[in-house]
Biotite code that builds the C-alpha atoms (Angstrom):
import biotite.structure as struc

atoms = struc.array([
    struc.Atom([72.139, 113.215, -11.790], chain_id="A", res_id=1, res_name="MET", atom_name="CA", element="C"),
    struc.Atom([73.980, 113.970, -15.121], chain_id="A", res_id=2, res_name="ILE", atom_name="CA", element="C"),
    struc.Atom([77.277, 114.572, -14.467], chain_id="A", res_id=3, res_name="VAL", atom_name="CA", element="C"),
    struc.Atom([78.991, 115.605, -18.000], chain_id="A", res_id=4, res_name="VAL", atom_name="CA", element="C"),
    struc.Atom([82.569, 116.456, -17.851], chain_id="A", res_id=5, res_name="PRO", atom_name="CA", element="C"),
    struc.Atom([83.774, 120.294, -19.656], chain_id="A", res_id=6, res_name="VAL", atom_name="CA", element="C"),
    struc.Atom([87.415, 120.110, -20.891], chain_id="A", res_id=7, res_name="LYS", atom_name="CA", element="C"),
    struc.Atom([89.380, 123.316, -20.437], chain_id="A", res_id=8, res_name="GLU", atom_name="CA", element="C"),
    struc.Atom([88.737, 124.888, -23.068], chain_id="A", res_id=9, res_name="GLY", atom_name="CA", element="C"),
    struc.Atom([85.540, 122.349, -25.152], chain_id="A", res_id=10, res_name="GLU", atom_name="CA", element="C"),
    struc.Atom([82.612, 124.825, -26.899], chain_id="A", res_id=11, res_name="ASN", atom_name="CA", element="C"),
    struc.Atom([79.928, 125.140, -24.203], chain_id="A", res_id=12, res_name="ILE", atom_name="CA", element="C"),
    struc.Atom([77.368, 124.237, -27.513], chain_id="A", res_id=13, res_name="GLU", atom_name="CA", element="C"),
    struc.Atom([79.898, 120.446, -27.296], chain_id="A", res_id=14, res_name="ARG", atom_name="CA", element="C"),
    struc.Atom([79.002, 120.443, -24.082], chain_id="A", res_id=15, res_name="ALA", atom_name="CA", element="C"),
    struc.Atom([75.122, 120.330, -23.966], chain_id="A", res_id=16, res_name="LEU", atom_name="CA", element="C"),
    struc.Atom([74.800, 118.281, -26.964], chain_id="A", res_id=17, res_name="LYS", atom_name="CA", element="C"),
    struc.Atom([76.645, 115.656, -24.770], chain_id="A", res_id=18, res_name="LYS", atom_name="CA", element="C"),
    struc.Atom([74.484, 116.288, -22.210], chain_id="A", res_id=19, res_name="PHE", atom_name="CA", element="C"),
    struc.Atom([71.210, 116.381, -24.569], chain_id="A", res_id=20, res_name="LYS", atom_name="CA", element="C"),
    struc.Atom([72.756, 112.251, -25.037], chain_id="A", res_id=21, res_name="ARG", atom_name="CA", element="C"),
    struc.Atom([72.884, 111.376, -21.603], chain_id="A", res_id=22, res_name="LYS", atom_name="CA", element="C"),
    struc.Atom([69.698, 112.839, -20.785], chain_id="A", res_id=23, res_name="PHE", atom_name="CA", element="C"),
    struc.Atom([67.837, 111.129, -23.496], chain_id="A", res_id=24, res_name="GLU", atom_name="CA", element="C"),
    struc.Atom([69.344, 107.743, -22.597], chain_id="A", res_id=25, res_name="LYS", atom_name="CA", element="C"),
    struc.Atom([68.460, 107.632, -19.603], chain_id="A", res_id=26, res_name="THR", atom_name="CA", element="C"),
    struc.Atom([64.204, 107.252, -20.624], chain_id="A", res_id=27, res_name="GLY", atom_name="CA", element="C"),
    struc.Atom([63.203, 110.210, -17.856], chain_id="A", res_id=28, res_name="VAL", atom_name="CA", element="C"),
    struc.Atom([61.114, 111.978, -21.134], chain_id="A", res_id=29, res_name="MET", atom_name="CA", element="C"),
    struc.Atom([59.569, 109.151, -22.409], chain_id="A", res_id=30, res_name="LYS", atom_name="CA", element="C"),
    struc.Atom([58.578, 107.997, -18.534], chain_id="A", res_id=31, res_name="GLU", atom_name="CA", element="C"),
    struc.Atom([57.225, 111.483, -17.564], chain_id="A", res_id=32, res_name="LEU", atom_name="CA", element="C"),
    struc.Atom([55.009, 111.235, -20.912], chain_id="A", res_id=33, res_name="ARG", atom_name="CA", element="C"),
    struc.Atom([53.627, 107.689, -20.380], chain_id="A", res_id=34, res_name="ALA", atom_name="CA", element="C"),
    struc.Atom([52.880, 108.995, -17.118], chain_id="A", res_id=35, res_name="ARG", atom_name="CA", element="C"),
    struc.Atom([51.221, 111.949, -18.272], chain_id="A", res_id=36, res_name="GLN", atom_name="CA", element="C"),
    struc.Atom([47.351, 109.221, -19.144], chain_id="A", res_id=37, res_name="GLN", atom_name="CA", element="C"),
    struc.Atom([46.388, 105.857, -17.973], chain_id="A", res_id=38, res_name="PHE", atom_name="CA", element="C"),
    struc.Atom([46.081, 103.092, -20.663], chain_id="A", res_id=39, res_name="ASP", atom_name="CA", element="C"),
    struc.Atom([44.192, 100.048, -19.505], chain_id="A", res_id=40, res_name="LYS", atom_name="CA", element="C"),
    struc.Atom([46.558, 97.148, -19.226], chain_id="A", res_id=41, res_name="PRO", atom_name="CA", element="C"),
    struc.Atom([44.365, 95.705, -22.088], chain_id="A", res_id=42, res_name="SER", atom_name="CA", element="C"),
    struc.Atom([45.374, 98.384, -24.433], chain_id="A", res_id=43, res_name="VAL", atom_name="CA", element="C"),
    struc.Atom([49.037, 98.196, -23.164], chain_id="A", res_id=44, res_name="LEU", atom_name="CA", element="C"),
    struc.Atom([49.224, 94.677, -24.346], chain_id="A", res_id=45, res_name="LYS", atom_name="CA", element="C"),
    struc.Atom([47.556, 94.907, -27.563], chain_id="A", res_id=46, res_name="ARG", atom_name="CA", element="C"),
    struc.Atom([49.895, 97.570, -28.193], chain_id="A", res_id=47, res_name="LEU", atom_name="CA", element="C"),
    struc.Atom([52.920, 95.345, -27.465], chain_id="A", res_id=48, res_name="ALA", atom_name="CA", element="C"),
    struc.Atom([51.929, 92.810, -29.883], chain_id="A", res_id=49, res_name="LYS", atom_name="CA", element="C"),
    struc.Atom([51.168, 94.366, -32.364], chain_id="A", res_id=50, res_name="GLU", atom_name="CA", element="C"),
    struc.Atom([55.141, 96.350, -31.868], chain_id="A", res_id=51, res_name="ARG", atom_name="CA", element="C"),
    struc.Atom([56.358, 92.386, -31.815], chain_id="A", res_id=52, res_name="ALA", atom_name="CA", element="C"),
    struc.Atom([54.422, 91.531, -35.238], chain_id="A", res_id=53, res_name="ILE", atom_name="CA", element="C"),
    struc.Atom([55.694, 94.312, -36.994], chain_id="A", res_id=54, res_name="TYR", atom_name="CA", element="C"),
    struc.Atom([59.651, 93.518, -35.600], chain_id="A", res_id=55, res_name="VAL", atom_name="CA", element="C"),
    struc.Atom([58.732, 89.749, -36.524], chain_id="A", res_id=56, res_name="GLN", atom_name="CA", element="C"),
    struc.Atom([58.292, 91.094, -39.943], chain_id="A", res_id=57, res_name="LYS", atom_name="CA", element="C"),
    struc.Atom([61.288, 93.783, -40.303], chain_id="A", res_id=58, res_name="LEU", atom_name="CA", element="C"),
    struc.Atom([62.905, 90.418, -39.067], chain_id="A", res_id=59, res_name="ASN", atom_name="CA", element="C"),
    struc.Atom([61.513, 88.296, -42.151], chain_id="A", res_id=60, res_name="ARG", atom_name="CA", element="C"),
    struc.Atom([62.298, 90.577, -44.429], chain_id="A", res_id=61, res_name="ILE", atom_name="CA", element="C"),
    struc.Atom([66.352, 90.920, -43.400], chain_id="A", res_id=62, res_name="GLU", atom_name="CA", element="C"),
    struc.Atom([66.388, 87.263, -43.321], chain_id="A", res_id=63, res_name="ASP", atom_name="CA", element="C"),
])
């Protein structure tokens, strides 16, 4: 459960923004989208490998 304390006189827009940030950090929507369709383990493994290669290239460029 997400709790967002709202101070006296605080703008509702700011409180909503805090709520949205906290909600994003929990990863609920990301997990929900991932559960909507089934991906084969081989596909997940391939995507993880491609992501690792991409990150490794970025690290090489940085150095």
